PARO-453413 format. One record per residue (C-alpha): x, y, z. Coordinates in pm, whole numbers. Each point is the difference from the previous one (the first is absolute). Layout:
BEGIN
+--------+--------+--------+
:     c1 :     c2 :     c3 :
+--------+--------+--------+
:      X :      Y :      Z :
...
+--------+--------+--------+
This chain:
BEGIN
+--------+--------+--------+
:     c1 :     c2 :     c3 :
+--------+--------+--------+
:   1818 :  -1460 :   1363 :
:   -145 :   -250 :   -246 :
:   -255 :     96 :   -265 :
:   -298 :   -152 :    179 :
:     65 :    191 :    322 :
:     74 :    315 :   -198 :
:   -330 :    -14 :   -189 :
:   -195 :    -72 :    318 :
:    158 :    299 :    171 :
:    -64 :    246 :   -284 :
:   -322 :   -123 :   -158 :
:    154 :     20 :   -348 :
:     29 :   -292 :   -235 :
:    -76 :   -104 :   -356 :
:    -91 :    226 :   -289 :
:   -338 :    146 :    -89 :
:     48 :    201 :   -321 :
:   -299 :    220 :    -90 :
:    -47 :    205 :   -313 :
:   -122 :    353 :     63 :
:      4 :    101 :   -365 :
:   -359 :    -99 :    -79 :
:   -132 :    161 :    319 :
:    184 :    325 :    -68 :
:   -113 :     16 :   -362 :
:   -364 :    -75 :     74 :
:    -41 :    163 :    341 :
:   -216 :    304 :     72 :
:    108 :    332 :   -155 :
:    305 :   -164 :   -157 :
:    -27 :    232 :   -302 :
:     21 :    316 :    210 :
:    351 :    -65 :    126 :
:    317 :     -8 :   -207 :
:    268 :   -226 :    156 :
:    362 :    109 :    -19 :
:    307 :   -220 :    -50 :
:    169 :   -115 :    320 :
:    290 :    219 :    106 :
:    342 :   -173 :     -3 :
:    110 :    -92 :    353 :
:    242 :   -223 :    189 :
:    -58 :   -152 :    343 :
:    197 :    135 :    297 :
:    365 :    -96 :     24 :
:     77 :   -292 :    227 :
:    191 :     51 :    324 :
:    370 :    -94 :    -29 :
:     61 :   -372 :     18 :
:    104 :   -311 :   -187 :
:   -313 :    -34 :   -215 :
:    -73 :    201 :   -315 :
:   -348 :     90 :   -128 :
:   -127 :   -210 :   -290 :
:    -33 :    151 :   -346 :
:   -346 :    113 :    -99 :
:   -147 :   -257 :   -243 :
:     -8 :     83 :   -369 :
:   -329 :   -187 :    -46 :
:   -296 :     70 :    227 :
:   -111 :   -357 :     62 :
:   -140 :   -101 :    335 :
:    284 :   -246 :     58 :
:    274 :    255 :    -69 :
:   -159 :    279 :    203 :
:    -56 :   -240 :    289 :
:    367 :   -103 :    -10 :
:    109 :    364 :    -17 :
:   -197 :    131 :    298 :
:     77 :   -314 :    204 :
:    369 :     41 :    -72 :
:     -2 :    369 :     90 :
:   -172 :    -57 :    335 :
:    235 :   -289 :     78 :
:    306 :    219 :    -70 :
:   -143 :    285 :    206 :
:    -71 :   -227 :    296 :
:    340 :   -169 :    -21 :
:    195 :    326 :    -13 :
:   -208 :    141 :    285 :
:     76 :   -302 :    219 :
:    366 :    -27 :    -99 :
:    248 :    103 :    269 :
:    355 :    -28 :    128 :
:     85 :   -340 :    151 :
:   -302 :   -158 :   -166 :
:    -70 :   -337 :    163 :
:   -325 :    -94 :   -167 :
:   -246 :    150 :   -249 :
:   -318 :   -134 :   -158 :
:   -221 :    188 :   -248 :
:   -306 :   -111 :   -198 :
:   -204 :    197 :   -252 :
:   -301 :    -50 :   -223 :
:   -249 :    190 :   -216 :
:   -363 :    -10 :   -104 :
:   -107 :    143 :   -335 :
:   -295 :    236 :     29 :
:    -75 :    119 :   -352 :
:    139 :      5 :   -351 :
:    -75 :    303 :   -216 :
:    109 :    121 :   -341 :
:    257 :    227 :    168 :
:    144 :   -228 :    267 :
:    -52 :   -246 :    284 :
:   -117 :     77 :    354 :
:    110 :   -222 :    288 :
:     60 :    -36 :    373 :
:    338 :   -123 :    121 :
:    124 :    -83 :    346 :
:    317 :   -111 :    175 :
:     67 :   -118 :    351 :
:    308 :   -120 :    181 :
:    237 :     22 :    293 :
:    371 :     14 :     74 :
:    236 :    -45 :    292 :
:    295 :    236 :     25 :
:    299 :     33 :    228 :
:    307 :   -189 :    102 :
:   -105 :    -62 :    360 :
:   -196 :   -285 :    154 :
:   -320 :    208 :      0 :
:    -38 :    133 :   -355 :
:   -241 :    277 :    -92 :
:   -319 :   -134 :   -158 :
:   -155 :    199 :   -284 :
:   -344 :    -56 :   -154 :
:   -138 :    126 :   -330 :
:   -364 :    -22 :   -102 :
:   -176 :    314 :   -128 :
:   -350 :    -23 :   -150 :
:    -19 :   -106 :   -366 :
:    115 :    258 :   -251 :
:   -203 :    115 :   -300 :
:    172 :      6 :   -338 :
:    -76 :    117 :   -352 :
:    248 :   -112 :   -265 :
:      4 :     97 :   -367 :
:    248 :     35 :   -283 :
:    140 :    334 :    123 :
:    -99 :     10 :    365 :
:      0 :   -193 :    325 :
:   -196 :    166 :    280 :
:     28 :   -136 :    354 :
:   -241 :    130 :    265 :
:     66 :   -113 :    353 :
:    -33 :    301 :    230 :
:   -367 :     39 :     76 :
:   -196 :    244 :    210 :
:   -318 :    -84 :    190 :
:   -300 :    226 :     37 :
:   -126 :    -74 :    350 :
:   -372 :     75 :      2 :
:   -164 :     14 :    343 :
:   -211 :   -306 :     70 :
:   -311 :    213 :     42 :
:     34 :    108 :   -365 :
:    -29 :   -359 :   -117 :
:   -314 :    -71 :   -200 :
:   -212 :   -227 :    219 :
:    216 :     77 :    303 :
:   -271 :   -132 :    234 :
:     63 :   -346 :   -148 :
:    378 :     26 :    -23 :
:     94 :   -208 :    305 :
:    351 :    132 :    -51 :
:     15 :   -117 :   -364 :
:    -30 :    203 :   -317 :
:    115 :    -41 :   -358 :
:    208 :    246 :   -197 :
:    191 :     36 :   -323 :
:    339 :    101 :   -136 :
:     65 :    265 :   -265 :
:    325 :    -35 :   -196 :
:    133 :    249 :   -253 :
:    246 :   -146 :   -253 :
:    -15 :    316 :   -209 :
:    288 :    251 :     -7 :
:   -261 :    272 :     62 :
:   -167 :     86 :    330 :
:   -377 :    -55 :     10 :
:   -303 :     93 :    203 :
:   -216 :   -311 :     -1 :
:   -365 :     28 :     99 :
:   -130 :   -329 :    140 :
:   -372 :    -57 :     59 :
:   -146 :   -304 :    175 :
:   -377 :    -62 :     16 :
:   -219 :   -265 :    159 :
:   -369 :    -44 :    -84 :
:    -35 :    364 :   -102 :
:    194 :    145 :    294 :
:    341 :    162 :    -32 :
:    238 :   -197 :    217 :
:    314 :    196 :    -90 :
:     86 :    290 :   -229 :
:    334 :    170 :     26 :
:    290 :    116 :   -213 :
:    334 :   -172 :     60 :
:    311 :    200 :    -89 :
:    270 :   -219 :   -151 :
:    358 :     95 :    -72 :
:    165 :   -156 :   -306 :
:     68 :   -370 :     47 :
:   -140 :    -31 :    349 :
:   -273 :   -188 :    187 :
:   -256 :     77 :    271 :
:   -203 :   -248 :    203 :
:   -341 :    127 :    111 :
:   -128 :   -173 :    314 :
:   -344 :    -18 :    167 :
:   -211 :     51 :   -312 :
:   -290 :   -240 :     53 :
:   -107 :   -253 :    261 :
:   -308 :   -111 :   -193 :
:     16 :   -337 :   -170 :
:   -106 :    -40 :   -360 :
:     33 :    171 :   -335 :
:    101 :    364 :    -20 :
:     50 :    211 :   -308 :
:    345 :    154 :    -28 :
:     96 :    257 :   -262 :
:    309 :    211 :    -56 :
:     88 :    302 :   -211 :
:    336 :    169 :    -34 :
:     54 :    370 :    -50 :
:     85 :    -78 :   -365 :
:   -336 :   -168 :    -59 :
:     89 :   -369 :     11 :
:   -289 :   -195 :    152 :
:    -91 :   -351 :    108 :
:   -266 :   -170 :    210 :
:    -43 :   -343 :    151 :
:   -202 :   -198 :    253 :
:    182 :    -31 :    332 :
:   -111 :   -292 :    216 :
:     78 :     94 :    360 :
:     74 :   -262 :    262 :
:    143 :    165 :    316 :
:    102 :   -341 :    137 :
:    254 :    -46 :   -282 :
:    321 :    192 :    -50 :
:    -43 :     49 :   -375 :
:     19 :    357 :   -123 :
:    -96 :    143 :   -334 :
:    269 :    154 :   -210 :
:    -64 :    320 :   -194 :
:    280 :     35 :   -248 :
:    110 :    293 :   -213 :
:    198 :   -165 :   -275 :
:    323 :    133 :   -146 :
:   -209 :    137 :   -289 :
:   -237 :    198 :    226 :
:   -280 :   -252 :    -52 :
:   -171 :   -153 :    303 :
:   -111 :   -343 :    120 :
:   -175 :   -144 :    305 :
:     76 :   -353 :    114 :
:    -49 :   -218 :    303 :
:    327 :    -75 :    174 :
:    109 :    -86 :    351 :
:    284 :    173 :    183 :
:    241 :   -270 :   -121 :
:   -131 :    -19 :   -354 :
:   -227 :   -299 :     61 :
:   -351 :    -35 :   -134 :
+--------+--------+--------+
């Protein structure tokens, strides 16, 4: 699969580095929460195969982190597709940088590919193409979050359900911290509460919350963790687009809210 077809299939391409440092230092209630250093961590071991995982970069530049997470996903995909009597294999991978902080770099990475296996005239065909993977990479840690749960809210609980027409926007909550968190998310629209619930997050996990609002336009979204980290942002809802908003608990326990689509696109 060539790069152009790969990018079209996944929706990932290019780099969009964003600094969260200023937002985190100047955001609401930033003085009431004391961040902690990221806990050392390694990504999961690769399945057996011919490719080895890349070494974590010694310098946290966007270019080096991008190469690291791209290389890891490529090796994972290749080893997953590898087989006895391999006739053909093709793997492509890429990354998009999400944010650079004073403690590390956050990114999405993705790999896709296929292989044909078997000595006969009708080889087995294998495909590989999971959703993009979230990464946080720092000097002493590399956190990879790929297994995500989905909170399926009934359509009649959607804010503005009468106008839903089968479409509603939602958001994702990702916890890069080594601690579990209860995250209270509140969404408002023109003085009305559209959503207010607490999402339970295990360490280094993600949850997608569906059917939040079917009403177009600006909503207020705020989050608070059980440790007191807080953030708020304006969420522009467009149910006709696939873009979600990403609520992120950073590896330091701090929080951020950003607009991202399911494949990392703006």
